MILUMVEX-322954 format. One record per residue: residue in one letter; x, y, z of N, C-alpha, C, CB in turn. Coordinates in steps of 0.001 Angstrom, whole numbers, padded with zeros to 6 digits, always signed. Glycine has a CB too. Layout:
<sites>
AXYZXYZXYZXYZ;...
</sites>
This chain:
<sites>
X+149518+042548-061744+149237+043711-060904+150050+044914-061390+149556+043403-059415;X+149400+046056-061474+150030+047312-061874+150288+048125-060611+149134+048109-062893;X+151543+048362-060300+151921+049084-059081+152156+050556-059412+153194+048459-058435;X+151417+051424-058706+151553+052872-058879+152284+053428-057671+150160+053563-059058;X+153499+053892-057866+154322+054464-056803+154193+055978-056909+155833+053999-056912;X+153456+056557-055976+153061+057964-056035+153880+058783-055034+151546+058118-055750;X+154819+059566-055554+155652+060417-054704+155251+061885-054811+157123+060253-055075;X+154002+062144-055177+153496+063509-055382+152777+063986-054128+152544+063571-056608;X+153348+064933-053417+152794+065377-052137+151611+066330-052306+153874+066052-051318;X+151563+067089-053397+150534+068111-053564+149230+067519-054095+151027+069203-054504;X+148125+068031-053592+146799+067547-053996+146583+067702-055499+145703+068297-053232;X+146955+068860-056042+146747+069116-057466+147974+068826-058302+146331+070538-057674;X+148728+067827-057948+149994+067526-058607+149829+067322-060118+150617+066288-057985;X+150647+068015-060875+150629+067864-062330+151293+066550-062740+151339+069056-063007;X+152251+066115-061950+152876+064816-062216+151854+063700-062060+154074+064581-061271;X+151048+063769-061011+150016+062748-060796+148988+062775-061925+149316+062961-059436;X+148670+063954-062408+147725+064053-063540+148224+063234-064723+147528+065534-063965;X+149498+063383-065064+150045+062628-066184+150090+061133-065875+151444+063135-066530;X+150429+060809-064635+150490+059397-064246+149109+058749-064355+151034+059255-062809;X+148080+059475-063980+146727+058917-064071+146334+058671-065531+145709+059864-063400;X+146765+059530-066417+146517+059311-067848+147175+058003-068280+147057+060506-068700;X+148386+057805-067822+149123+056589-068153+148455+055356-067555+150565+056694-067662;X+148073+055440-066288+147416+054314-065620+146115+053935-066329+147132+054658-064148;X+145359+054949-066741+144106+054706-067444+144347+053957-068742+143387+056020-067722;X+145399+054331-069441+145715+053672-070698+146237+052260-070526+146713+054474-071444;X+146972+052026-069451+147512+050688-069203+146411+049720-068779+148604+050745-068127;X+145437+050228-067999+144314+049408-067562+144730+048348-066555+143662+048752-068750;X+143757+047569-066120+144010+046492-065173+143935+046955-063725+145358+045883-065439;X+144163+046016-062828+144108+046294-061389+145304+047155-060983+144086+044970-060569;X+145021+048268-060319+146077+049181-059874+146196+049112-058355+145786+050641-060338;X+147405+048923-057891+147692+048982-056455+148563+050211-056229+148404+047661-055938;X+148058+051177-055450+148762+052444-055248+149554+052430-053947+147772+053612-055247;X+150784+052881-054026+151632+053057-052848+151896+054554-052735+152988+052223-052953;X+151240+055208-051778+151321+056663-051625+152482+057004-050692+149980+057246-051074;X+153606+057364-051276+154815+057575-050500+154729+058779-049578+155980+057732-051416;X+153941+059768-049977+153830+060982-049157+153049+060722-047866+153151+062102-049958;X+152388+059574-047766+151694+059196-046539+152472+058160-045732+150315+058659-046869;X+153538+057647-046298+154292+056569-045654+155156+057107-044511+155173+055845-046684;X+155379+056257-043531+156289+056558-042428+157413+055536-042479+155549+056532-041034;X+158518+055930-043069+159626+055003-043261+160460+054891-041988+160505+055453-044437;X+160986+053708-041711+161834+053561-040518+163142+054323-040676+162124+052078-040242;X+163705+054727-039580+165016+055378-039597+166070+054303-039853+165298+056144-038248;X+166886+054519-040852+167898+053521-041213+169135+053697-040345+168272+053633-042711;X+168948+053494-039034+170080+053582-038114+170746+052209-037984+169621+054102-036722;X+171744+052120-037126+172500+050873-037015+171631+049710-036545+173666+051057-036063;X+170715+049983-035617+169836+048917-035112+168931+048376-036219+168979+049437-033942;X+168379+049286-037013+167522+048860-038120+168303+048016-039125+166907+050081-038820;X+169478+048478-039492+170277+047757-040474+170703+046387-039962+171499+048571-040850;X+171017+046301-038669+171395+045013-038087+170225+044030-038131+171876+045200-036637;X+169023+044518-037817+167840+043661-037856+167537+043239-039291+166625+044385-037241;X+167652+044140-040197+167431+043823-041617+168413+042756-042089+167570+045093-042488;X+169695+042930-041749+170705+041946-042138+170414+040580-041530+172095+042417-041716;X+169962+040581-040279+169647+039316-039597+168505+038600-040301+169281+039568-038119;X+167463+039334-040659+166306+038740-041330+166666+038229-042724+165172+039758-041426;X+167489+038986-043441+167917+038546-044768+168754+037272-044659+168721+039660-045478;X+169664+037235-043684+170507+036047-043496+169664+034819-043168+171534+036290-042381;X+168569+035044-042410+167671+033941-042047+166643+033646-043133+166956+034260-040746;X+166678+034423-044213+165706+034310-045305+164272+034412-044790+165899+032987-046052;X+164096+035302-043830+162769+035530-043238+162048+036610-044024+162882+035931-041738;X+161810+036353-045306+161285+037376-046204+159794+037609-046054+161581+037005-047614;X+159130+036812-045213+157719+037059-044928+157540+038093-043820+157026+035760-044541;X+158637+038610-043275+158576+039630-042220+157975+040920-042793+160000+039903-041624;X+157175+041638-041982+156566+042897-042459+157576+043925-042981+155773+043522-041342;X+158805+043846-042528+159823+044774-043007+159970+044712-044532+161165+044472-042337;X+159630+043563-045108+159825+043364-046537+158526+043424-047339+160493+042045-046770;X+157463+043945-046727+156172+044035-047419+156288+044814-048730+155131+044697-046511;X+156928+045981-048680+157056+046816-049882+157883+046110-050945+157695+048172-049536;X+158941+045445-050534+159811+044748-051479+159066+043605-052158+161061+044216-050767;X+158291+042842-051392+157533+041734-051975+156499+042248-052974+156841+040917-050870;X+155835+043347-052630+154848+043933-053535+155514+044387-054829+154130+045115-052861;X+156663+045033-054718+157384+045512-055902+157811+044340-056776+158615+046346-055490;X+158332+043290-056158+158798+042124-056910+157661+041436-057653+159475+041133-055976;X+156448+041498-057093+155294+040805-057679+154619+041601-058794+154282+040501-056601;X+154895+042900-058882+154219+043745-059862+154615+043360-061286+154542+045221-059605;X+153632+043385-062178+153885+043081-063586+154243+044337-064378+152664+042408-064206;X+153693+045477-063950+154037+046778-064516+154143+047775-063365+152974+047245-065578;X+155013+048772-063538+155267+049741-062467+155220+051149-063060+156650+049472-061774;X+154471+052025-062402+154435+053439-062770+154926+054245-061578+152995+053886-063203;X+155967+055029-061770+156499+055910-060731+156169+057347-061109+158044+055715-060550;X+155481+058047-060222+155181+059466-060414+155986+060261-059400+153646+059755-060266;X+156943+061037-059877+157840+061758-058969+158168+063124-059556+159141+060948-058713;X+157707+064200-058936+158051+065529-059447+159560+065786-059388+157308+066606-058651;X+160013+066653-060250+161441+066991-060355+161778+068020-059279+161795+067542-061787;X+162414+067556-058218+162799+068423-057097+164315+068421-056952+162123+067959-055774;X+164893+069609-056908+166326+069742-056604+167192+068818-057466+166575+069445-055127;X+166928+068829-058770+167643+068031-059765+167403+066531-059629+169113+068306-059667;X+166425+066152-058833+166215+064731-058590+164740+064442-058395+167014+064265-057372;X+164366+063923-057224+162990+063570-056897+162810+063692-055393+162640+062132-057389;X+161577+063654-054891+161349+063766-053452+162085+062676-052662+159858+063696-053159;X+162535+063031-051461+163303+062111-050620+162537+060827-050323+163683+062791-049318;X+161202+060908-050287+160400+059717-049987+160644+058608-051002+158915+060072-049956;X+160931+058966-052252+161190+057937-053253+162506+057226-052964+161213+058547-054660;X+163510+057960-052532+164782+057324-052160+164581+056404-050958+165861+058394-051842;X+163795+056855-049980+163508+056010-048821+162781+054730-049250+162662+056784-047786;X+161850+054871-050184+161127+053703-050687+162085+052731-051371+160018+054134-051663;X+162971+053258-052199+163926+052403-052905+164799+051641-051906+164807+053245-053855;X+165190+052302-050822+165980+051617-049798+165200+050469-049155+166422+052611-048724;X+163875+050588-049122+163046+049535-048545+162847+048360-049506+161699+050104-048142;X+162836+048628-050807+162495+047559-051759+163718+046859-052338+161667+048123-052887;X+164864+047496-052315+166039+046872-052928+166654+045894-051932+167086+047949-053369;X+166057+044719-051863+166408+043732-050837+166959+042465-051490+165176+043394-049959;X+168160+042098-051107+168745+040852-051590+167880+039676-051152+170194+040686-051073;X+167458+038880-052121+166614+037737-051826+165146+037984-052101+166788+037341-050410;X+164779+039249-052336+163377+039575-052631+163258+040193-054025+162805+040545-051563;X+163937+041294-054276+163852+041932-055595+165055+041590-056481+163745+043448-055434;X+166116+041113-055883+167277+040664-056653+168116+039732-055791+168127+041874-057144;X+169054+039062-056438+170046+038249-055725+171379+038429-056451+169621+036717-055664;X+172443+037976-055844+173748+038065-056479+174170+036700-057014+174794+038602-055492;X+174759+036703-058190+175344+035483-058738+176632+035180-057971+175622+035626-060277;X+177193+033995-058131+178476+033686-057470+179582+034683-057831+178927+032275-057844;X+179422+035329-058994+180418+036328-059423+180110+037721-058881+180487+036381-060949;X+179028+037840-058104+178671+039134-057522+177861+040023-058431+179895+039852-057126;X+177275+039450-059469+176469+040232-060411+174998+040147-060011+176672+039728-061873;X+174295+041293-059915+172874+041254-059549+172042+040489-060571+172330+042669-059402;X+171098+039696-060068+170146+038961-060895+168738+039275-060407+170425+037424-060851;X+167860+039636-061311+166522+040087-060932+165661+038961-060371+165831+040706-062125;X+164845+039322-059375+163780+038455-058870+162415+039113-059092+163995+038145-057364;X+162401+040170-059914+161171+040930-060161+160435+040385-061387+161493+042429-060355;X+159112+040498-061362+158277+040028-062465+158036+041101-063521+156953+039538-061933;X+158260+042355-063181+157850+043467-064045+158491+043396-065427+158201+044791-063389;X+157658+043638-066426+158115+043717-067806+158269+045158-068274+157153+042982-068713;X+157666+046094-067527+157747+047497-067929+157717+048400-066708+156599+047857-068883;X+158522+049479-066772+158525+050516-065737+158394+051861-066433+159828+050454-064855;X+157462+052678-065955+157231+054022-066495+157569+055039-065415+155752+054196-066985;X+158377+056019-065782+158768+057085-064845+158186+058395-065364+160343+057182-064693;X+157370+059042-064532+156663+060266-064927+157104+061414-064026+155118+060072-064851;X+157441+062544-064628+157849+063698-063829+157417+064999-064509+159377+063691-063608;X+157300+066042-063704+157076+067396-064221+158003+068348-063481+155576+067833-064059;X+158312+069469-064146+159222+070451-063560+158728+071855-063842+160647+070270-064101;X+158897+072739-062852+158523+074132-063035+159417+074837-064026+158556+074853-061724;X+160704+074501-064014+161665+075061-064960+162160+073983-065901+162846+075708-064222;X+163302+074200-066521+163862+073165-067383+164470+072037-066551+164921+073765-068323;X+164400+070825-067048+165078+069698-066393+166532+069741-066842+164400+068301-066751;X+167400+070148-065933+168802+070390-066279+169574+069104-066519+169474+071181-065186;X+169149+068040-065863+169813+066752-066061+168831+065632-065730+171098+066642-065182;X+168787+064639-066591+167982+063451-066314+168749+062443-065466+167534+062800-067617;X+170041+062645-065303+170904+061618-064734+170614+061319-063272+172327+062029-064877;X+170339+062348-062471+170230+062138-061024+168850+061623-060634+170528+063437-060276;X+167812+062061-061342+166451+061624-061038+166093+060362-061789+165456+062717-061369;X+165577+060529-063011+165202+059381-063820+166386+058444-064048+164638+059843-065153;X+167541+059003-064294+168709+058180-064604+169068+057219-063481+169891+059062-064905;X+168893+057657-062240+169171+056792-061093+168205+055616-061055+169083+057588-059785;X+166919+055904-061247+165906+054834-061264+166148+053912-062455+164468+055431-061325;X+166489+054481-063591+166766+053672-064776+167932+052722-064531+167063+054571-065978;X+168988+053218-063867+170147+052374-063585+169782+051200-062683+171254+053199-062940;X+168944+051463-061677+168474+050382-060814+167616+049395-061587+167690+050944-059637;X+166718+049924-062420+165805+049072-063180+166564+048171-064149+164793+049927-063944;X+167644+048678-064698+168452+047874-065623+169421+046958-064885+169226+048783-066570;X+170078+047504-063869+171157+046772-063223+170725+045761-062179+172069+047721-062600;X+169673+046086-061410+169233+045208-060328+167938+044471-060673+169043+046012-059053;X+166929+045212-061133+165607+044613-061350+165460+044062-062763+164512+045642-061082;X+166347+044486-063670+166410+043988-065043+165037+043979-065725+166997+042586-065056;X+164396+045139-065639+163092+045339-066282+163343+045678-067748+162259+046478-065569;X+162813+044900-068675+163186+045067-070081+162727+046369-070739+162641+043939-070852;X+161564+046886-070328+161034+048095-070960+160982+049222-069930+159621+047835-071563;X+161696+050308-070202+161736+051461-069309+161350+052693-070122+163154+051632-068650;X+160319+053388-069685+159811+054550-070418+159829+055793-069528+158378+054282-070934;X+160057+056927-070151+160215+058192-069442+159271+059228-070033+161680+058687-069512;X+158434+059811-069178+157501+060864-069600+157781+062100-068756+155999+060403-069452;X+157981+063253-069400+158256+064469-068636+157575+065666-069278+159768+064713-068530;X+157239+066625-068415+156724+067921-068862+157485+068973-068069+155147+068048-068654;X+158137+069878-068749+158990+070845-068054+158640+072272-068446+160462+070570-068354;X+159186+073221-067672+158952+074638-067945+157566+075118-067555+159169+074910-069391;X+156911+074405-066634+155514+074711-066313+155336+076014-065529+154921+073576-065528;X+156361+076438-064805+156226+077649-063981+156966+078854-064560+156736+077375-062583;X+157466+078728-065755+158124+079862-066399+157056+080890-066786+158945+079401-067656;X+157335+082139-066524+156366+083203-066805+155960+083163-068280+156957+084595-066440;X+154649+083135-068493+154115+083106-069849+153972+081715-070444+154978+083913-070729;X+154349+080696-069685+154267+079328-070216+152815+078919-070462+154936+078335-069248;X+152593+078186-071526+151276+077614-071815+151187+076287-071052+151052+077407-073380;X+150847+076392-069775+150881+075223-068888+149983+074108-069415+150449+075615-067466;X+148765+074465-069761+147835+073445-070229+148316+072830-071538+146437+074039-070408;X+148891+073647-072390+149411+073139-073650+150564+072164-073436+149862+074289-074529;X+151448+072486-072494+152576+071598-072190+152066+070266-071642+153539+072264-071174;X+151099+070342-070733+150555+069110-070148+149810+068278-071193+149616+069444-068980;X+149058+068952-072047+148353+068216-073104+149345+067552-074059+147416+069161-073886;X+150462+068219-074306+151493+067624-075142+152068+066361-074517+152599+068626-075395;X+152286+066405-073191+152784+065220-072484+151741+064111-072495+153166+065574-071035;X+150465+064475-072364+149397+063470-072410+149324+062822-073794+148037+064109-072047;X+149541+063632-074839+149557+063078-076197+150739+062126-076371+149625+064213-077247;X+151865+062464-075749+153027+061575-075803+152727+060256-075100+154254+062249-075167;X+152011+060325-073993+151598+059101-073293+150717+058251-074199+150847+059442-071980;X+149766+058890-074859+148876+058162-075773+149677+057483-076885+147827+059121-076383;X+150666+058180-077417+151496+057588-078467+152309+056421-077921+152431+058645-079074;X+152788+056597-076715+153579+055552-076056+152776+054267-075916+154054+056027-074676;X+151492+054432-075630+150611+053283-075429+149948+052824-076714+149556+053617-074411;X+150217+053542-077798+149618+053159-079076+148160+053555-079194+149746+051683-079276;X+147718+054530-078380+146328+054973-078412+146232+056260-079215+145772+055178-076978;X+145154+056452-079990+144971+057708-080731+144679+058846-079769+143830+057577-081764;X+145129+060041-080109+144845+061218-079276+144419+062368-080170+146085+061620-078420;X+143824+063380-079542+143397+064566-080301+144583+065237-080975+142681+065569-079381;X+145763+065153-080321+146948+065771-080890+147390+065079-082178+148076+065752-079880;X+146962+063827-082358+147290+063111-083583+146264+063367-084678+147392+061624-083308;X+145286+064199-084375+144274+064533-085368+143032+063664-085295+144859+064431-086725;X+142951+062761-084318+141785+061895-084161+140815+062554-083193+142197+060479-083659;X+139837+063233-083721+138886+063948-082878+137532+063258-082839+138724+065372-083366;X+137445+062091-083439+136165+061392-083422+135242+061908-084507+135501+061534-082063;X+134022+061380-084530+133059+061804-085548+131793+062298-084899+132742+060661-086513;
</sites>
């Protein structure tokens, strides 16, 4: 199963455009999780106490862990998240808080080291920015650290298109360049590589 985590709130999202190019190239059954439509629970003390109780009881079939179970079962993961405030939309952080569950997506060794319970072999992170991406560390870098440290996904790929709202920018050219990079990433020929067909 290919899990598409969509954190793009705008209808004409440029980040989603690139993600769809990637999804098309990856192929297979796609299960979309639209974060901008999700209603996440408030992580107050009562919620955390209930979560801890369920984890202690290993009641992982509870609906609270639906997102975590889906994430753990995915074979490939595509995250589409626009670059907002040096990071990504808050909904993605809320989603991560829902899926990073001890006993579902990871467990701890006796030494306290995280061990993955996820099936995914590849994670793709797609983003676009109106200006320059000043730092990859807080947005993509945070997801990358989780993917390596907790979920231990062996292949992590990053696709970005930046400077889209700078006055005079060739927006379509920048996006086409990112799409060509996606094609190269997937090993598919693209027009940018000179393959225009016959």
